[in-house]
Backbone as a printed PyTorch tensor [residue, N CA C, xyz], in Angstrom:
tensor([[[-14.8270,  14.2160, -22.0940],
         [-14.2380,  14.1280, -20.7150],
         [-12.7990,  13.1700, -21.1390]],

        [[-11.7540,  13.4930, -19.9120],
         [-10.3350,  12.8730, -20.1760],
         [ -9.9170,  12.2280, -18.4520]],

        [[ -9.3230,  11.6480, -18.6540],
         [ -8.4320,  10.7090, -17.4650],
         [ -7.0120,  11.0630, -17.2680]],

        [[ -6.7920,  11.5640, -16.2480],
         [ -5.2830,  11.7930, -16.0040],
         [ -4.9940,  10.9830, -14.7330]],

        [[ -3.7240,  10.2910, -15.1380],
         [ -3.4660,   9.3050, -14.2110],
         [ -2.1360,   9.5120, -13.5680]],

        [[ -1.5760,   9.9180, -12.0190],
         [ -0.5130,  10.1330, -11.9960],
         [ -0.1690,   8.5520, -10.9730]],

        [[  0.8640,   7.7970, -11.3200],
         [  0.9200,   6.7100, -10.8080],
         [  2.4440,   6.4490, -10.2180]],

        [[  2.3680,   5.6020,  -9.2370],
         [  3.5260,   5.0000,  -8.6620],
         [  4.2590,   6.3380,  -7.6180]],

        [[  3.4470,   7.2500,  -7.0030],
         [  3.9520,   8.3380,  -6.2840],
         [  4.5650,   7.7420,  -4.9430]],

        [[  5.8680,   7.7630,  -4.7430],
         [  6.5350,   7.1790,  -3.8220],
         [  6.4770,   7.9560,  -2.5570]],

        [[  6.2250,   7.4650,  -1.4020],
         [  6.3590,   8.2950,  -0.3590],
         [  6.8730,   7.3650,   1.1660]],

        [[  7.3710,   8.1750,   2.0230],
         [  7.5300,   7.2680,   3.3250],
         [  6.6180,   7.8090,   4.1380]],

        [[  5.9310,   7.4490,   5.2210],
         [  5.2240,   7.5630,   5.8700],
         [  4.7260,   6.7540,   7.3140]],

        [[  4.5890,   7.4680,   8.2050],
         [  3.8940,   6.5970,   9.4370],
         [  2.4910,   6.4080,   9.6140]],

        [[  1.8200,   5.5870,   9.0180],
         [  0.6160,   4.9400,   9.0850],
         [  0.4990,   3.3970,   9.9880]],

        [[ -0.7220,   3.5180,  10.6460],
         [ -1.0280,   2.0040,  11.0600],
         [ -1.3850,   2.2690,  12.4140]],

        [[ -2.0780,   1.3020,  12.5670],
         [ -2.8700,   0.9750,  13.7920],
         [ -1.9260,   0.3980,  15.2160]],

        [[ -0.5870,  -0.0200,  14.9190],
         [  0.2480,  -0.5360,  15.7920],
         [  0.9560,   0.4020,  16.1460]],

        [[  1.3370,   0.4330,  17.4340],
         [  2.5100,   1.3530,  17.9660],
         [  3.6880,   1.2000,  16.9360]],

        [[  4.0670,   0.1480,  16.2480],
         [  5.3780,  -0.0420,  15.8370],
         [  5.4290,   0.4650,  14.2660]],

        [[  4.1810,   0.1790,  13.8510],
         [  3.6910,   0.8660,  12.3680],
         [  4.2800,   2.5220,  12.2070]],

        [[  3.4570,   3.1820,  13.5080],
         [  3.5330,   4.5270,  13.3040],
         [  5.2590,   5.2150,  13.9660]],

        [[  5.9010,   4.2130,  14.6770],
         [  7.0520,   4.2050,  14.8530],
         [  8.3010,   4.3680,  13.7830]],

        [[  7.8920,   2.9310,  13.1410],
         [  8.9190,   2.6130,  11.9930],
         [  8.7320,   3.2290,  10.6260]],

        [[  7.6450,   3.4410,  10.4230],
         [  6.9220,   3.9850,   9.6240],
         [  7.3130,   2.8930,   8.1840]],

        [[  6.6300,   3.2940,   6.8980],
         [  6.8730,   2.3810,   5.9150],
         [  6.9840,   3.0190,   4.3530]],

        [[  7.4460,   2.4140,   3.2820],
         [  7.5490,   3.0490,   2.2090],
         [  6.0150,   2.5130,   1.4620]],

        [[  5.1880,   3.6250,   0.8680],
         [  4.0930,   3.4670,   0.2070],
         [  4.0260,   4.0040,  -1.1160]],

        [[  3.2250,   3.1160,  -1.7350],
         [  3.0990,   3.7790,  -3.5950],
         [  1.7110,   4.0780,  -3.6350]],

        [[  1.3400,   5.3380,  -4.2530],
         [  0.0870,   5.9130,  -4.3230],
         [ -0.2870,   5.8730,  -5.7320]],

        [[ -1.2750,   5.5510,  -6.2270],
         [ -1.8490,   5.8210,  -7.4780],
         [ -2.9510,   6.6180,  -7.7800]],

        [[ -3.2480,   7.4910,  -8.6820],
         [ -4.1410,   8.5800,  -8.3040],
         [ -4.6890,   8.3590,  -9.5080]],

        [[ -6.2020,   8.8130, -10.1450],
         [ -6.8420,   8.8200, -11.3350],
         [ -7.9990,   9.9500, -11.1490]],

        [[ -7.9640,  11.1550, -11.8050],
         [ -8.5870,  11.8560, -11.9980],
         [ -9.5990,  11.8620, -13.3310]],

        [[-10.9110,  11.8560, -13.2810],
         [-11.8390,  12.1880, -14.4910],
         [-12.0430,  13.8900, -14.6240]],

        [[-11.7630,  14.7280, -15.7000],
         [-12.1950,  16.0290, -16.0170],
         [-12.5420,  16.2350, -17.2740]],

        [[-13.3700,  17.2440, -17.6760],
         [-13.3070,  17.7210, -18.9130],
         [-12.3000,  18.4720, -19.5720]],

        [[-11.4110,  17.8240, -20.3300],
         [-10.0900,  18.1160, -20.8640],
         [-10.2540,  18.6690, -21.8610]],

        [[-11.1990,  18.9630, -22.6660],
         [-11.5950,  19.4990, -23.9890],
         [-10.9050,  20.9340, -24.2040]],

        [[-11.0910,  21.7820, -23.1420],
         [-10.6240,  23.3240, -23.4930],
         [ -9.1200,  23.1490, -23.0610]],

        [[ -8.2670,  22.4670, -22.4450],
         [ -6.9310,  22.1060, -22.4890],
         [ -6.6870,  21.4630, -23.7220]],

        [[ -7.2860,  20.8100, -24.3550],
         [ -6.6440,  20.1380, -25.5570],
         [ -6.8830,  21.2590, -26.6130]],

        [[ -7.4840,  22.1400, -26.6850],
         [ -7.3530,  23.1280, -27.5490],
         [ -6.1990,  24.7600, -27.4060]],

        [[ -6.6360,  24.6360, -26.2050],
         [ -6.0750,  25.9150, -25.6960],
         [ -4.2280,  25.8630, -25.2510]],

        [[ -4.0970,  24.6600, -24.9320],
         [ -2.5360,  24.2480, -24.4190],
         [ -2.1170,  25.1680, -23.5240]],

        [[ -2.9170,  25.6090, -22.4350],
         [ -3.0250,  26.2080, -21.3280],
         [ -2.9430,  25.4120, -19.7060]],

        [[ -2.1770,  25.6780, -19.1060],
         [ -2.0900,  24.9900, -17.6940],
         [ -3.8200,  24.9170, -17.1470]],

        [[ -3.8400,  26.3570, -16.9790],
         [ -5.1870,  26.6940, -16.0710],
         [ -6.4730,  26.0020, -16.7360]],

        [[ -6.2680,  25.2070, -17.8170],
         [ -7.3440,  24.7060, -18.3620],
         [ -7.4130,  23.3500, -18.1940]],

        [[ -6.6860,  22.8820, -17.3620],
         [ -6.5470,  21.3340, -17.2940],
         [ -6.2330,  21.1920, -15.7160]],

        [[ -6.2720,  19.6520, -15.3980],
         [ -5.8620,  19.3520, -13.7790],
         [ -4.2490,  19.3510, -13.7560]],

        [[ -3.6530,  19.9480, -13.1940],
         [ -1.9320,  20.1870, -12.7960],
         [ -1.7630,  18.8820, -11.9140]],

        [[ -0.7070,  17.7680, -12.9760],
         [ -0.5230,  16.8690, -12.1250],
         [  0.7600,  17.0510, -10.8430]],

        [[  1.2030,  18.1620, -11.0270],
         [  1.9810,  18.7140,  -9.6880],
         [  1.1310,  19.0250,  -8.7310]],

        [[ -0.1710,  19.7390,  -9.0040],
         [ -1.2600,  19.6890,  -7.8600],
         [ -1.5710,  18.3640,  -6.8750]],

        [[ -1.6700,  17.5530,  -8.1090],
         [ -2.3160,  16.1150,  -7.2530],
         [ -1.0900,  15.5060,  -6.7340]],

        [[ -0.1590,  15.3500,  -7.3060],
         [  0.9970,  14.9040,  -6.4220],
         [  1.3870,  15.6620,  -5.1720]],

        [[  1.2810,  17.0240,  -5.1980],
         [  1.4790,  17.7070,  -3.7290],
         [  0.3800,  17.2910,  -2.8970]],

        [[ -0.8650,  17.0870,  -3.3420],
         [ -1.6520,  16.5020,  -2.2660],
         [ -1.5030,  15.3230,  -1.8280]],

        [[ -1.2140,  14.5040,  -2.8280],
         [ -0.8430,  13.2090,  -2.1670],
         [  0.2420,  13.2070,  -0.9220]],

        [[  1.1630,  14.0760,  -1.3580],
         [  2.5780,  13.9580,  -0.7940],
         [  1.8840,  14.5460,   0.8180]],

        [[  1.3170,  15.8500,   0.8570],
         [  0.9610,  16.1670,   2.0400],
         [ -0.0370,  15.5750,   2.8290]],

        [[ -1.1370,  14.8590,   2.6010],
         [ -1.6950,  13.9690,   2.9990],
         [ -1.4010,  12.5350,   3.6390]],

        [[ -0.1820,  12.4220,   2.6340],
         [  0.5400,  11.0220,   3.0580],
         [  1.3200,  11.4180,   4.1820]],

        [[  1.6670,  12.3520,   4.6620],
         [  2.5810,  12.9650,   5.5730],
         [  2.1310,  13.1020,   6.5950]],

        [[  0.8610,  13.1170,   6.8160],
         [ -0.2690,  13.1200,   7.9800],
         [ -0.3100,  11.8210,   8.9460]],

        [[  0.2260,  11.6310,   9.9710],
         [ -0.0190,  10.0370,  10.3390],
         [ -1.7290,   9.7650,  10.4150]],

        [[ -2.1040,   8.4810,  10.2660],
         [ -3.1930,   8.0470,  10.4600],
         [ -3.4930,   6.3870,  10.8320]],

        [[ -4.2960,   6.1010,  11.4390],
         [ -4.2920,   4.7380,  11.6050],
         [ -4.6380,   3.9950,  10.3020]],

        [[ -5.4150,   4.3980,   9.5920],
         [ -5.9920,   3.8530,   8.6500],
         [ -5.7210,   4.3590,   7.0320]],

        [[ -5.2100,   3.4800,   6.1580],
         [ -5.1050,   3.9270,   4.8140],
         [ -6.2290,   4.5520,   4.2740]],

        [[ -7.8710,   3.9390,   4.8630],
         [ -8.8930,   4.5760,   4.3030],
         [ -8.8540,   5.9910,   4.4090]],

        [[ -8.6890,   6.3800,   5.2930],
         [ -8.7720,   7.9530,   6.2110],
         [ -7.8130,   8.5410,   5.1840]],

        [[ -6.4800,   8.0280,   5.1630],
         [ -5.6610,   9.2420,   4.0990],
         [ -6.5510,   9.0170,   2.6290]],

        [[ -6.7840,   8.1210,   2.1950],
         [ -7.2900,   8.0300,   0.8410],
         [ -8.2510,   9.3930,   0.7070]],

        [[ -9.2830,   9.2300,   1.8000],
         [-10.6540,   9.8790,   1.8610],
         [-10.1520,  11.2620,   1.9750]],

        [[ -8.8620,  11.7490,   2.5560],
         [ -8.8060,  13.0280,   2.7180],
         [ -8.2180,  13.4610,   1.2550]],

        [[ -7.0760,  12.8830,   0.7220],
         [ -6.8360,  13.0380,  -0.6840],
         [ -7.8490,  13.2780,  -1.5190]],

        [[ -9.0530,  12.5250,  -1.6500],
         [-10.0510,  12.8250,  -2.3220],
         [-10.6530,  13.9560,  -2.2620]],

        [[-11.0490,  14.1480,  -0.7950],
         [-11.8520,  15.4860,  -0.6020],
         [-11.1460,  16.8440,  -0.8740]],

        [[ -9.7310,  16.5710,  -0.7500],
         [ -8.9810,  18.0180,  -0.9860],
         [ -9.0180,  18.0500,  -2.5490]],

        [[ -9.2250,  17.1080,  -3.3970],
         [ -9.2060,  16.9040,  -4.5680],
         [-10.2620,  17.7760,  -5.3460]],

        [[-11.8000,  17.3280,  -4.8570],
         [-12.7040,  17.7830,  -4.9530],
         [-12.7160,  19.1800,  -4.4680]],

        [[-12.5390,  19.5160,  -3.2590],
         [-12.5340,  20.7900,  -2.4690],
         [-11.7090,  22.0370,  -3.3360]],

        [[-10.5280,  21.5360,  -4.2030],
         [ -9.7950,  22.4150,  -4.5620],
         [ -9.4940,  22.4360,  -6.1360]],

        [[-10.1520,  21.5080,  -6.7030],
         [-10.1240,  21.1820,  -8.1900],
         [-11.2910,  21.2290,  -8.8530]],

        [[-12.1710,  22.3510,  -9.4520],
         [-13.6810,  22.0560,  -9.3820],
         [-13.5330,  21.5310, -11.0120]],

        [[-12.8110,  21.0760, -11.5300],
         [-13.1110,  20.7950, -12.8110],
         [-12.8130,  18.6340, -12.5010]],

        [[-12.6550,  18.3520, -11.7420],
         [-12.6320,  16.9100, -11.0560],
         [-14.0390,  16.7460, -10.8050]],

        [[-14.1660,  15.6400, -11.8140],
         [-15.6930,  15.0140, -11.5320],
         [-15.7590,  13.7380, -11.0420]],

        [[-14.4650,  12.8960, -11.1670],
         [-14.3630,  11.6880, -10.4400],
         [-12.8820,  11.3480, -10.3150]],

        [[-12.5080,  10.7880,  -9.0880],
         [-11.3660,  10.4250,  -8.7870],
         [-11.3620,   9.1100,  -8.0160]],

        [[-10.1220,   8.5520,  -8.2810],
         [ -9.8820,   7.0130,  -7.1870],
         [ -8.5350,   7.3410,  -6.8490]],

        [[ -8.1120,   6.3590,  -5.9000],
         [ -7.1770,   6.3270,  -5.0220],
         [ -6.7200,   5.1800,  -4.7210]],

        [[ -5.5030,   4.6890,  -5.0120],
         [ -5.0300,   3.3720,  -4.4570],
         [ -3.7940,   3.6220,  -3.8760]],

        [[ -3.4130,   2.6930,  -2.8000],
         [ -2.2030,   2.6580,  -1.9220],
         [ -2.0870,   1.1740,  -1.4400]],

        [[ -0.4270,   1.1690,  -1.6000],
         [ -0.1440,  -0.4510,  -1.1530],
         [  1.1280,   0.1560,  -0.6410]],

        [[  1.3330,  -0.5790,   0.6640],
         [  2.7200,  -0.7160,   1.1870],
         [  3.0700,  -1.8200,   1.5970]],

        [[  4.7950,  -1.9320,   2.0800],
         [  5.3960,  -3.3400,   2.4020],
         [  4.8440,  -3.4770,   4.0390]],

        [[  4.5530,  -4.5860,   4.4120],
         [  4.3740,  -4.9270,   5.7740],
         [  5.2160,  -4.7710,   6.6180]],

        [[  4.8930,  -4.4240,   7.8070],
         [  6.0310,  -4.2350,   8.8430],
         [  6.7960,  -5.8650,   9.1140]],

        [[  5.8900,  -6.9760,   8.8490],
         [  6.3770,  -8.3510,   9.3470],
         [  7.1330,  -9.0170,   7.9740]],

        [[  7.2240,  -8.4920,   6.9310],
         [  7.8630,  -9.1630,   5.8820],
         [  7.8700,  -8.4280,   4.4910]],

        [[  8.9400,  -8.4840,   3.9280],
         [  8.9430,  -7.3900,   2.8460],
         [  8.3900,  -8.3030,   1.7980]],

        [[  7.7400,  -9.2060,   1.9240],
         [  7.1100, -10.0020,   0.6480],
         [  5.9090,  -9.8370,   0.6320]],

        [[  5.3590,  -9.5050,   1.6240],
         [  3.7920,  -9.3050,   1.8660],
         [  3.6760,  -7.7870,   1.5640]],

        [[  2.3070,  -7.5320,   1.4800],
         [  2.0490,  -5.9370,   1.0620],
         [  0.4720,  -5.7180,   1.4080]],

        [[ -0.0690,  -4.7900,   1.6980],
         [ -1.3980,  -4.1490,   1.8790],
         [ -1.6940,  -3.5140,   0.9500]],

        [[ -2.9820,  -3.5330,   0.5670],
         [ -3.3660,  -2.5970,  -0.3320],
         [ -4.9400,  -1.9880,  -0.1130]],

        [[ -5.2470,  -0.9060,  -0.8070],
         [ -6.3680,  -0.1720,  -0.3900],
         [ -6.5770,   0.6220,  -1.5150]],

        [[ -8.1560,   0.7040,  -2.0620],
         [ -8.5850,   1.2030,  -3.2400],
         [ -9.8310,   1.9670,  -2.8200]],

        [[ -9.9070,   3.1260,  -3.1020],
         [-11.1010,   3.7660,  -2.7090],
         [-11.1830,   5.0840,  -4.2200]],

        [[-12.8160,   4.9200,  -4.6100],
         [-13.0610,   5.3320,  -5.5870],
         [-14.0960,   5.9460,  -5.4100]],

        [[-14.7450,   7.0740,  -5.7260],
         [-15.9070,   7.8790,  -5.7970],
         [-16.2540,   8.0730,  -7.3090]],

        [[-17.5360,   7.5540,  -7.5220],
         [-18.1570,   7.9900,  -9.0430],
         [-18.2120,   9.3370,  -9.6530]],

        [[-18.7030,  10.0030,  -8.4280],
         [-18.9600,  11.5310,  -8.9720],
         [-18.5160,  12.2890,  -7.5890]],

        [[-18.7820,  13.3420,  -7.5660],
         [-18.1690,  14.0990,  -5.9880],
         [-19.2010,  13.5960,  -5.0950]],

        [[-18.5530,  13.7600,  -3.5640],
         [-19.0780,  13.0110,  -2.8170],
         [-20.4440,  13.4600,  -2.3780]],

        [[-20.6200,  14.6230,  -2.6260],
         [-22.0770,  15.0920,  -2.2950],
         [-23.3030,  14.6250,  -3.1450]],

        [[-22.7940,  13.5360,  -4.2910],
         [-23.8080,  13.1590,  -5.1930],
         [-24.0880,  11.5670,  -4.7380]],

        [[-23.0060,  11.1810,  -4.2610],
         [-23.0020,   9.5380,  -4.5180],
         [-21.6620,   9.0390,  -3.2440]],

        [[-22.0140,   7.6760,  -2.5910],
         [-21.4280,   7.0090,  -1.9340],
         [-20.2080,   6.1910,  -2.4640]],

        [[-19.1170,   5.8470,  -1.8590],
         [-17.9110,   5.1220,  -2.3330],
         [-18.5230,   3.9170,  -3.2610]],

        [[-18.0110,   3.8650,  -4.4950],
         [-18.7160,   2.5010,  -5.1390],
         [-17.6070,   1.3650,  -4.9730]],

        [[-16.6760,   1.6010,  -4.6040],
         [-15.3970,   0.0750,  -4.0930],
         [-14.6530,   0.5850,  -3.1610]],

        [[-14.6020,  -0.4760,  -2.3730],
         [-13.4790,  -0.2150,  -1.1160],
         [-12.9850,  -1.6670,  -0.9570]],

        [[-11.5810,  -1.6840,  -0.8230],
         [-10.7670,  -3.1840,  -0.3860],
         [ -9.6630,  -2.6620,   0.3330]],

        [[ -9.5770,  -3.8390,   1.1580],
         [ -8.2690,  -3.9030,   2.1690],
         [ -7.7610,  -5.1680,   1.9650]],

        [[ -6.4960,  -4.9790,   2.0440],
         [ -5.5160,  -6.0150,   1.9230],
         [ -6.1310,  -7.0620,   0.5850]],

        [[ -6.0130,  -6.0300,  -0.3450],
         [ -6.2450,  -6.6620,  -1.5280],
         [ -7.5790,  -7.7730,  -1.7740]],

        [[ -8.5680,  -7.4370,  -0.6740],
         [-10.0270,  -7.9760,  -0.9960],
         [-11.1410,  -7.2180,  -0.8420]],

        [[-12.1560,  -7.5410,  -1.7190],
         [-12.9570,  -6.5840,  -1.7380],
         [-14.0360,  -6.4520,  -0.6570]],

        [[-14.2800,  -5.3910,   0.1000],
         [-15.2540,  -5.4440,   1.2690],
         [-16.3670,  -5.0890,   1.0770]],

        [[-16.8720,  -4.1620,  -0.0710],
         [-17.9240,  -3.6390,  -0.2210],
         [-17.6990,  -2.9630,  -2.1580]],

        [[-19.0830,  -3.1520,  -2.9450],
         [-18.7800,  -2.7980,  -4.0390],
         [-20.5910,  -2.8130,  -4.3100]],

        [[-20.9250,  -1.6800,  -4.5540],
         [-21.9300,  -1.0280,  -4.7690],
         [-22.5400,  -0.8790,  -6.1060]],

        [[-21.5770,  -0.9810,  -7.2120],
         [-21.8530,  -0.7020,  -8.5880],
         [-21.6880,  -1.4810,  -9.3470]],

        [[-20.2630,  -2.0250,  -9.2440],
         [-19.6810,  -3.2340, -10.0630],
         [-19.0820,  -3.8660,  -9.3880]],

        [[-18.8040,  -5.1010,  -9.9760],
         [-18.0950,  -6.4710,  -9.0730],
         [-16.4740,  -6.0580,  -9.1720]],

        [[-15.7960,  -6.2320,  -8.1430],
         [-14.5070,  -6.2440,  -8.1710],
         [-14.0340,  -7.6030,  -8.1840]],

        [[-13.0880,  -8.0740,  -8.8690],
         [-12.2220,  -9.0270,  -8.6370],
         [-10.6580,  -8.5960,  -8.4510]],

        [[ -9.9020,  -9.4200,  -7.6100],
         [ -8.6270,  -9.2050,  -7.3170],
         [ -8.0860, -10.2370,  -7.0130]],

        [[ -6.6010, -10.2100,  -6.4840],
         [ -5.6200, -11.5870,  -6.2340],
         [ -5.1640, -11.0240,  -4.8580]],

        [[ -5.0480, -11.6720,  -4.0810],
         [ -4.6220, -11.6940,  -2.6670],
         [ -3.3740, -10.5830,  -2.6760]],

        [[ -3.2580,  -9.6350,  -2.0170],
         [ -1.9190,  -8.6350,  -1.8130],
         [ -1.9510,  -7.9700,  -3.3650]],

        [[ -2.6060,  -7.7290,  -3.7600],
         [ -2.7480,  -6.8180,  -5.0610],
         [ -3.7870,  -5.5500,  -5.0370]],

        [[ -3.5280,  -4.1720,  -5.4200],
         [ -4.3530,  -3.4610,  -5.2680],
         [ -5.3900,  -3.7240,  -6.4510]],

        [[ -6.7150,  -3.4470,  -5.7990],
         [ -7.9440,  -4.0750,  -6.5970],
         [ -8.1660,  -2.7030,  -7.8670]],

        [[ -8.3630,  -3.0570,  -8.6650],
         [ -8.5950,  -1.9320,  -9.8570],
         [-10.0450,  -2.0840, -10.5600]],

        [[-10.8740,  -1.1970, -10.2590],
         [-12.0730,  -1.2080, -10.6620],
         [-12.5270,  -0.5170, -11.8880]],

        [[-13.0440,  -0.8540, -12.6660],
         [-13.3840,  -0.1270, -13.9820],
         [-14.8740,   0.3770, -13.4080]],

        [[-15.1600,   1.6280, -13.3630],
         [-16.1410,   2.3470, -13.4270],
         [-16.8450,   3.1600, -14.8120]]])
């Protein structure tokens, strides 16, 4: 097994529950991590034997482009598409953070992780605004305002 990380994907999107958030929009940073069997690609040196970074980046950008009230919804769409469109992926996690519309010094963060494909289990850790709101398999520690990083 191997891990592929696509980090610091910067997008501008119109998410939020407040009318102002969806009208003004905000800059977002998305980090993505997928787990897959990379043994074949390490030998073959062929793109078809691995998870394509461009493919992952495109999914993030396409799903972030669809306005939603909650980042949780966007993260779930990203996870669902990855599992549906790339059968090599066995685990994935998405974290997203954005500048608040009220202050450029504050931010909100969200992390959603699936231990395995969704048909097998439920989310293992969910956070909002840097605070753990549920964790079923491992404890989550964080500081207010920072994305939670959960090792599973």
